[in-house]
C-alpha positions as MATLAB code, in Angstrom:
seq = 'MIEIKCMLGKRIKELREKRGLTQQELSELAGIDQRNLSKIECGVTFPSKSLAELAKALDISLPHLFEFEHVILTPKGMRETIKSRLEQLKDDDIKIIYRLVNTMYQ';
ca = [
    -108.341  -57.040  -83.260;
    -111.467  -55.091  -84.218;
    -112.651  -54.961  -80.603;
    -109.268  -53.732  -79.348;
    -109.141  -51.073  -82.065;
    -112.551  -49.774  -81.007;
    -111.760  -49.803  -77.290;
    -108.404  -48.118  -77.816;
    -110.005  -45.515  -80.059;
    -112.624  -44.742  -77.418;
    -109.909  -44.540  -74.764;
    -107.800  -42.113  -76.797;
    -110.852  -39.948  -77.457;
    -111.775  -40.026  -73.767;
    -108.263  -38.973  -72.728;
    -108.121  -36.290  -75.426;
    -111.418  -34.782  -74.321;
    -110.408  -35.002  -70.663;
    -107.354  -32.879  -71.509;
    -109.563  -30.422  -73.405;
    -107.848  -31.046  -76.728;
    -109.365  -31.077  -80.186;
    -108.413  -33.783  -82.634;
    -106.362  -31.220  -84.516;
    -104.452  -30.205  -81.380;
    -103.708  -33.798  -80.357;
    -102.669  -34.757  -83.861;
    -100.220  -31.834  -83.945;
     -98.801  -32.745  -80.518;
     -98.399  -36.392  -81.573;
     -97.085  -35.563  -85.033;
     -99.769  -37.492  -86.889;
    -102.359  -36.541  -89.468;
    -105.710  -35.395  -88.037;
    -107.610  -37.693  -90.417;
    -105.537  -40.594  -89.140;
    -106.380  -39.661  -85.545;
    -110.052  -39.556  -86.464;
    -109.808  -43.072  -87.905;
    -108.015  -44.243  -84.755;
    -110.692  -42.779  -82.474;
    -113.426  -44.389  -84.581;
    -111.730  -47.785  -84.305;
    -111.038  -48.011  -88.039;
    -107.243  -48.160  -87.740;
    -104.805  -49.246  -85.037;
    -102.129  -46.681  -84.148;
     -99.231  -49.141  -84.022;
     -96.618  -46.636  -85.227;
     -98.003  -43.695  -83.271;
     -98.885  -45.274  -79.903;
     -95.862  -43.860  -78.098;
     -96.372  -40.418  -79.625;
    -100.050  -40.381  -78.629;
     -99.226  -41.405  -75.055;
     -96.561  -38.718  -74.831;
     -98.904  -36.070  -76.291;
    -101.578  -37.070  -73.750;
     -98.951  -36.954  -70.984;
     -99.609  -40.536  -69.873;
     -97.683  -43.798  -69.828;
     -98.122  -46.229  -72.689;
     -99.812  -48.875  -70.488;
    -102.292  -46.207  -69.324;
    -103.627  -46.057  -72.893;
    -104.833  -49.621  -72.492;
    -106.767  -49.082  -69.271;
    -110.207  -49.318  -70.809;
    -112.107  -51.686  -68.556;
    -114.606  -48.884  -67.870;
    -115.147  -48.467  -71.640;
    -116.060  -52.149  -71.954;
    -118.412  -52.379  -68.988;
    -122.085  -51.600  -69.220;
    -123.567  -49.378  -66.514;
    -124.871  -52.530  -64.819;
    -121.383  -54.041  -64.896;
    -119.926  -50.847  -63.500;
    -122.410  -50.916  -60.606;
    -121.495  -54.516  -59.814;
    -117.779  -53.692  -59.873;
    -118.309  -50.675  -57.618;
    -120.374  -52.749  -55.167;
    -117.769  -55.496  -54.955;
    -114.937  -53.016  -54.453;
    -116.899  -51.077  -51.831;
    -117.193  -54.237  -49.760;
    -113.392  -54.441  -49.643;
    -112.847  -50.882  -48.400;
    -111.999  -49.869  -44.859;
    -114.519  -47.780  -42.926;
    -112.514  -44.563  -43.341;
    -112.463  -45.043  -47.125;
    -116.210  -45.712  -47.143;
    -116.733  -42.373  -45.400;
    -114.729  -40.599  -48.102;
    -116.685  -42.306  -50.884;
    -119.949  -41.463  -49.131;
    -119.024  -37.783  -48.927;
    -117.991  -37.742  -52.568;
    -121.215  -39.332  -53.788;
    -123.287  -37.197  -51.445;
    -121.792  -33.954  -52.781;
    -122.672  -35.004  -56.324;
    -126.364  -34.895  -55.456;
    -126.618  -31.709  -53.408;
];
């Protein structure tokens, strides 16, 4: 349970920051105490009673909160996953990915 609490906390923080929200703003939107949100993001507590409210405040589905494979993986693991998925792509998709990566380094 400790590992899930930490991963979920990181995921909530990631989604909060992606939306440009402070902890105070998200806690107000979700109707929870800001200190409680801080404990959730740090992996100290599990938001069992406030999961639905957090998902709604972040404007995502509840299952989307638990999409934290990328939080678990190391950079090396991420590279391996990207490589294996690239091999499965069609040529047109490879061209799109190439352009995207190329523009990141111009």
